[in-house]
N, C-alpha and C positions, 0 to 999 in steps of 0.2 A: 574583327569584333573582339578577339582576345587582346589585341594591342590596346584598343580603346578602353576595355575593362581594366587593364593593368594601369593605364594612365589615370583613369578615374579613381582607382583605389589609392594610387600614389598621392593624388590631389587631396583626397579625404584624409589620408594619414598625415600629410603635412599640415592641413588645416587643423586637425586635432592637436598636433604638436604645438602649433602656434597659440591656439586658443587655451588649451588646458595645461600646458607645461611651461611654455616660455612667457605667456602673457603678451600684452601689447608691445609693439616695437618701441624703442626708446623715443622715437619721434612722437608716438601717440601719448606715451606717458608724460613727456615733456609738455604736451598741450593741456594736461589736466592740472588746473590750479587748485591747490588745497590750502587750508588754514587750520591751525590747532586752536581749539576752543577748550578752555578750562572749566570743569564742573566742580565748584567748590564744595569741599566736605563740610558736613555739619559739625560744629565744635561741640565737644563733650560738656556735660553739665558738671557743676561742683555741688556735692551733696553733704549735708551734715550726717552725724552718726546714725540718725533715725531715718535717713533717706530723704529728708526735706531739702528741696533745691535752694541753695544760697545763690547760685547763678545757673540760669537755664537759657534756652533759646526761645525768644518770642517771634512767632511767625506773622509777618505782615503781608497783606494781600497786595499783589502787584499786577497791574494790567499791562500786557505786552503786545507788540505787533512786529512781525518779521520785516526787516528792512526791504526785502524784495517787493513786498506788497506796496510800500510807499513809492518805490522806484518804478513799478509798473503802472501806477495811477497817473492819469493825464495831468492832474494838478499837483503831483508830488505827494499826494496823500493828505492834503490840507482838509478836504471835505470829511474824510474818515476821522482824522484827529479831532476836528471840530465837533463831529457827532459824538465821539467818545467823551470829550470834555463836557458837552452839554448833559450827557447821560449821567456822568459822575458828579456834576455840579462843581467842576474845577475850571479855572481860567484857561482859555485856549493857549495863551502865550506860555503858560507853565508847562503844558503838555508838548507844545510844538518845540520848545527849547530842547526837550529831551531827544528829539529826532536828530539833533545835530551833535556830532562828536566834539568834545572840548578841544580847542586848539585849531579847529578847521575854520575856513573863511566863513564869516557871517554868524558863527556860533556865539550865543550869549556866554557871559562869564560863568564859572562854577558858582554855586551848585546847580544852576538852571540847566546847563548843557549836560550831556551824557559822558561821564568820565569812565567809560568801560570799553569792552571789546566791540569792534564793529561787526563781528560775526555771530553775535548772539542776538536774540530778539530784543528790541528796544523797550526798556521799561518806561512806558508813557507816564504812569502814575503809580506811586507807592503809598502804602498805608491807606488803602482804599477800603471803604465799607464793603464787607464781603457780599452782602445782599445785592448791592448795586453792581459790583463786579460780575457776579454770576448772572445777572440779568442780561449782560452783554452776550454771554454764551448762548442764551436762549433765543437770540435773534441773529443767527449767522448771516442771513441775507442782508441785514443792515450793517453788521460789523464783521466783515469777512476777515478770517485769519486772526482775529483778536484772541489773545490767550490770557489766562489768569493763573498766576503762580503764587506760591507761599514762600516768601524770602525770610530766612532767619536773621535775627539780630540779638545781641546779648540782653538779657533781662535779669532783674533781681527781684524775684517774687516776694521775698520777705522784707523788702526795704522799708515798709511801714513800721516794723518793730526791730529789725536787725540790719545793721550796716555792714560790719565785718570788712570795711573797705580796705584796710591795710593787710588783711589776710587774703581775700580773694583777688584783689588787684583789679586791673583793667586791661583792655585790649585797644590796639590802634592799628592803622595801616602800616605795612612795612616800608622801610626806606628803600631808595633805589639800589643802594649797596647790598641790602639784605636780599632783594629780589635777584640781583646779579649773582650773588654768591650762593644762592639756594639750589643751583643746578637744575632749575626748572621745577622745583618742588613747590614754589609759591609764585604768585604774581602780585601786582599792585592792588588787587581787590581783596586779597586775603586779610585776615585779622591775626595779629601777633600779640602775645602776652607781653605787657610792659612792666608789670609789677606784681607782687604777691604770688599766689598760686598760679595765676594765669601765665606768669612769666616762668616760674620754676618748672612747671610741667607743660610748657607750651607745645612741644612737639607731639606729646601724647594726646593732649586735648584737641589739637588742630586736625589730626587725622591726615589722610592723604587725598589730594585732589584727583578727580577723574579727568580724563582727556578724550576729547572727541575730535576726529579729523573730518572736516567738511569740505566739500567741493564748492567752488564759487565761480560765477560767470564774470565776464569782463567788467560788469558794473559793480562787482563786489557783493552781489547778492548770493546767498547760499542756495545751492541747487540740489544738494544731497549729502548723505553721511557716508564716509569712506570706512571709518572704523571708530570704535568707542570703547573706553575703559571706564566703568562707573567709579565714583568716589568711594573711599572707605571712611565712614564716620569716625570722629575722634572718640577716645575713651572717656567715660564718665569718671570723674575723680571723687573717690569716697574719702571723707575726712573724719577725724576724731572730734570735730567741733560739735557742740551741742547748741542749737539755735536759742534755746531758752536761757541757758547759762550765759551765752554770748550777749544776749539782750540785757540780762541783769548786770553783767560786767560793764557794758557801755553806759547804762543808766547810772550805776554806782559811781563810775568815773566822772561822768558829767556833774553829778550832784556834789562830789568832792571838790571839783573845780569851783562850783558855785559857792560852796561853803567858804573856801579859802578866799575867794574874791570878796565875799560879803564881809570878811574880816580885814579887808584892806590889802590883801596880798595879790601879787601879779598872777600866780597860778597859770603860767604860760605854756606848760606842757605836762604830759602825764601818760601813764600806762597802767593797765591791769592785765594780769596773766593768771590763768588757771591751768595747772598741769595735773595729769594723773601720775601720782608718785610711784605707781607700780610698773609703769611702762615708759614714762616720758611723753605720753600723748598730750597734745595741746587741745584742751577742751574749750578754751575761750581765750581771746586776746584782743584788747581794745587799746586804741591810741588816741590821744588828744593833743592838738585839735584834729578833727576828722573831716572827711569830705564825702560827697555823694558819688559813688562809683557810676551811677547812671549818667553823670555828666559826660562820660566818654562814649556813651552809646550813640552811634551815628556821627561821631566827631565832636570834640569839645571846642568851644569858642576860644579865641585868643585871650579874651578878657577873663574867662573862668580859669584858664590855665595859669595866667599871671597871678590871679588871686590865690590859688592853692599852692603855688610854689614860692610866693613872696616870703622871704625870711622875716621881714618886718611884720607881716600879718600872721606869723606862726608856722609857715611852711607846712601846711596841713597834709601835703602829699607824703612827707617823710614819716616813717613808722617809728614811734618812740619805743615800741616793744623791742626791736632788734637793732635799730640804727642810731639810737641816742644813748649817751652814757651819763651817769650821775654818780656822785659820791654815795656809797651805800650807807654811810653813817652807822648807827648802832646795830642795824641788822647784821653787820659784819661780825658782831660779837659771838654769833653762833659758830663762827670759824675761829675766833680768838681764844675761846675756852679750850678746844682740843689742841690749838697751837701752843698755848701756854703749858698745857700738860706735857706735850711733846718736848718742850724746852725745860721741863723739870718741876713745874708747879704741881701741887697736890690738891686733889678735890676735897681732901679732909681739912686743909688749912684754912685759916681766916686771914683776910687781907684788909688793910685799913682803907676805908672809903672816906676820904677827906674831901672838903669842898674844892680843893685845888691841889696841884702837884707842881713843884718847881724843878726845873732843869736849868742850871746856870742862872742867867738873868731873865729867863722866860718862865711865865706862870701859865700852866694849862689848867683850865677850870672844868668843873662838871657842867654839862649843858642841860641834859634832861633830868638830872638827879640833884640831890643835895648830899651833904655829908651824913653817913650812917654809922661811922665808926667801924670797928672790925666786923667784917661779914665774910661769908663763904662765897664761892663762885656762883652757886645757885641763886643766892640773894642778889649778887652783883648783876646777874642777867635779868632778874625780875624787876629790879628798880632801875636798871640801866646805869650803873655807877661807872663813869668814865675813869676816875682816878685809880680804881683797882687795876684796870687794864693798862693805864699809863705805867704804873709801877712794874707790872709783869713784863711789858714790852721793853721798858728801859733796862731792866735787869738782864733780859735776854740779849739786848744790843751790846751791853757791856761784856757779857760772857763771850760774845763772838769776837771781841777785840775793839769794839767802838770804832772810832775814826780810823784806827790803824788796820782794821780788817781788810783783806784783799777784796777786789771786785768780785771774785769768784765765790766768796763766802755767801752761803744761802741762809737768809733769815728764816727761822722756824715759822713765823707768821706768814711770810711770803710763800714758803713751800706748802703750807696747809691751804692757802688760798688757791694755789695752782692745782692742788689735788682735787678741789671742788669744782674746777673748771674755769676759774676766773683768769683773765689775761689772754684768753683765746676764744675764737668763735665757738659756739656750742654745736654748730653743724645743723641748726634748724633748717628745714626745707622752705626757707623764705629768702629772697635775694636782699643784698645790702646789709648783711649783719656786721656790726662793729665788734672788734676784739676786746675793747676796753683796755685798761692800763693797770699794771701792778708795778708801782715805783720802787723797784729794788735797786741794789748797788749798780748793776750793769745799766739799768734804764737811766739812772741819775747821770752816769758818765756820758751815755749817748745823747741825752737831752742837753746836757751842758755843752757838749761839743757842737751840737746843731744850733744852739741859741746864744752862744757866748758872745759873738760879734754884736748882736743886737743888745744884749744885756750890758755890755761895756759901753756901747753908745748911749744907752739910756742912763747909765750911771754918770756919764759926763754931762749930758744935756738936760736930764730930768724929764718931767712931764708938764711942759708949760700949758698945754690945752686943759689938762685935768686940773692944774693949779688955779686956773681962772674960776673954776666952780667949786673945787674942794682942795684947799691947800694941805690939809692933814693927809688926805688920801694920796696926793701927789708926792708928799714927803715920804710916806710909807713905801710907795712904789719905787721911789728913787733908792731908798735904803735896800730894798729887796733886790733891785737891779745890780747895785754895787756888790752885794753879798753873792749873787749868782755869778757875776763877772769874775770875782776873785776865787770863790771856792764852791761853786754850784755843783761840782762833781761829787762832793762828799755826801755819804749817807749818814746823816746826823741823827742824834738821839731824837730830835723833834720829828724826823721822818718816821722813825720806828714807832713812836707813841701815837702819832696821828694815824698810821696804818692800823693800829690795834683797835681803833674805834671807827674805822671806815672813813677816815678823813684824809686830808692832804691831797696828793695827786692821784690817789686811788680812784678809779672810774670803772663802773660796771653798767651793763644793760639790764633792764628789768627781766628779760628772759634768763640771763645768767643767774640772777638771784632766785628766780623760781626754781631753777635746777638745784641750787644750793639747798633751799628749804625742802625740796623733794628728797634729796639725799639724806638730810637730817631725819626726815619722817620715815623713810623706808629702811633705815638701818645702814646706810652708807653707800648705796649704789648710785652712781652717776649715770643717768640716762641721757641719750641725745634726744632733745625735744623734737617731736614729729607731728606735723599737722595732717599729712596725708596718711590714710589707712590702707588704701589700695585703689584698684582700677576695675571698671566693669565695661565689658565690650557690648556692642549692640546685640550680641546673641545672649547676653546675660552672664557670660563667664567672668568670674571675679579673680583677680590676682591681688593677694594681700602683701603689704609691706611689713615685715617683722620689726619689732622694736630693736633698737641698737644700744647695747650696753657699752658705755665708754670706759668704765672702770669702777674701782671701789676705793673709797677714801681710806688712808692709813690711820684709822682711828679705832680704838678698842670699842667693842659693843657696849661695855659698861660706861664709857665716856659719852657716847652718843645717847644712851639711856638717861644719863645725868642731865645732859642738855635738854632733852625732850621733857623731862619732869619740870625743869625750870621754866621752859617755854609754856608749859601748861598752866603755870601760876601767873604768867604775864597777863593773861586774859581774865584772871580772877580778881576779886577785891584786893587792893593793895598793890597790884601789878601796874606797870606803866600803861597798859591798855584795859585796865579793869573797868573804867568808866565807859569806854566804847562798847564793851560787851555786857554791860549791866542788863539783866533781863533776858539774855540769850539762853536758850534751853540747853545749858551745858550738861544736864543730866541725861538728855537724850542724844545730843550731838556735841560732845566736848571738842573744843578747838584750842590750839596753841599758837603762839606767834611771838614776834619781836617788833617793837617800835624802832624807828630811826628818824632823827632830825639832823639833816646834814647842813653844816655851815658852808656857805659859798661867799667868797669875798665880793662885796659890792652888790649882793642880791639877797632876797629873802631866802630862808632856809628851805631845804628840800625835805618833803614829808614822805616817810616810808612806813609800810607795815608788810611783813611777810609772815605767813602762817600756814597751818595745815590742819586737816581734820577729816573724819573724827579721830581723836587721839587713841581711841580704843582699837581701831583698825584703820590706820591712815590710808586715805584714798586720794585726796586732792590737796595740792599746795596752791595757795593764792597769794599773789604779791601785787601791791598797789603802790605807785610812786606819783607824787605831784611835784613838779619842778616849781620852785618859788611858792610852795604851798604852806610853809611854816611848819607846824607841829605834826609829827607822825601820829601821835596818840589822838589828836583832835581832828585831823583831816583824813589821813590815810586809813587808820584803823576802822572808823565807821564804814568806810567803803568796802573793806574786806568783810566786815560783818554782813553787809547787805548781800554780798555775793554768796556767802555761806548760807544766808537765809534762802536764797534761790536753790543752792545745791541740796540742802537738806529736804527740800520739797520734791526733789526728783525721785521717781520710783526706783 
């Protein structure tokens, strides 16, 4: 009896060791077939500064059925699917197609087939009326194992009044390479940000997917759950954007384009930007042409994608706020005044504002202004006299050594432009930002070396295709090609004087000019423009993004104050934008600014206006540009006024 008791105790001990410590033997574990199922995280929302959702998740009702239920049915589940189709008022073929995995034998082509995991319940019908879907759950005897879920998709709740398409961006399915390189963090059913904030903060908005390991039988039907890790929702993105001001900017930009086109101008592109001058926060930014971000919800059609990316149709997908450059024209004069002072000019002197200015055999004319005789720099800004700045830039160029100056010699106008942030990306938290161009001596040399071969070839052959339509233009282009071939590396007097009025090869983005006017308004601080203000977790915890100070412009406070006083008179009677701001309540909300009309060879002029307000305590800088829009005072300035009308109504 003692021996039997000992053997029995040994048997129980071994059984406990196997069951509780070692687990099943390798053979048993090998017989358990499992699959990994991904539970997708809910993507975070994008909110304006008042908490209004610019982008959110819209939940659609989906009716599902486990694959095992269909496999167990004698008819493969056809009767059950037919009953569900009848109850939902949907065609049977539509629901039956979803029971077959895309790519398997007999499956219909996408999107009728199911392009998802075979180990999750089959989504028989999506975007179902919730009342009809819930009625199925009330009759389990007729609809065994039928489930109802709420599936999220991207939604734009304010789309009736606010687009913000180029700011918020859009999402799309990941590529095969992205899935392969994600180390299991995403699959082909995830959504990935492709532009705007959706792309810039994709990893935070996307969250982390959950993972469930299920056991399956030889038929591929799920028999149980082995382990499960729930998904972590994405963070909500809090922004500095104001939906009301954004709506006003979009409307003002659209009306400016309409005004320009009514005057016979192409007005093929444009942008409007509103910055908080105290922090660099982006309060609004609109781009023209625009598109509906809702096109990408559920997958964009090939025809729509071609339409919004076609260059001939305006390439609406490209943001003119950050990715397009324009000559800044006379808005650049807010930089030229402190540049001239740094080169030795005096704010107390008077300078001759003649109708034109000659350098060698070339005559440079006033564009926005007429001759006013001797005037100070304050008046030169107010009436936008080009010839005053021609003289100052020419004298500075000669003082540097003219054509004999070495490539390393830095022009004071170039140096001042760089200190305001031109010629490099601003660092805004939006993808695809262009750096722009400051055509200094080094740039001229590099550009000449890169284009000399083509210039010399054109100097030899001319422009026969252009000549068939416009002989004068072809002759001009041929002369230009010969000049560039022979001495295009030289930083000529014409380059210097054109730069002083924002012309020539100088190119800037609208966001860069908004940063410039913000720095003028706030006393010289250059802020990095920032759209995002912070993040909020599902628990309500908020992480703020602090403003980033890039630097301070090397300009005396007295000089900046001088420029601000002049800009304040630009919007008054007698100023270049006086007509545009006639009747605006300057006593309650005084604004300042500068017009610009940029000449572009072979095209209509580019219309600019940059300003800030209220001048008593500067808070917002506003910039509007219309490509091929003609006059800055007639086209861009009224748009800025409209935006300030919306701003001053804000509490």
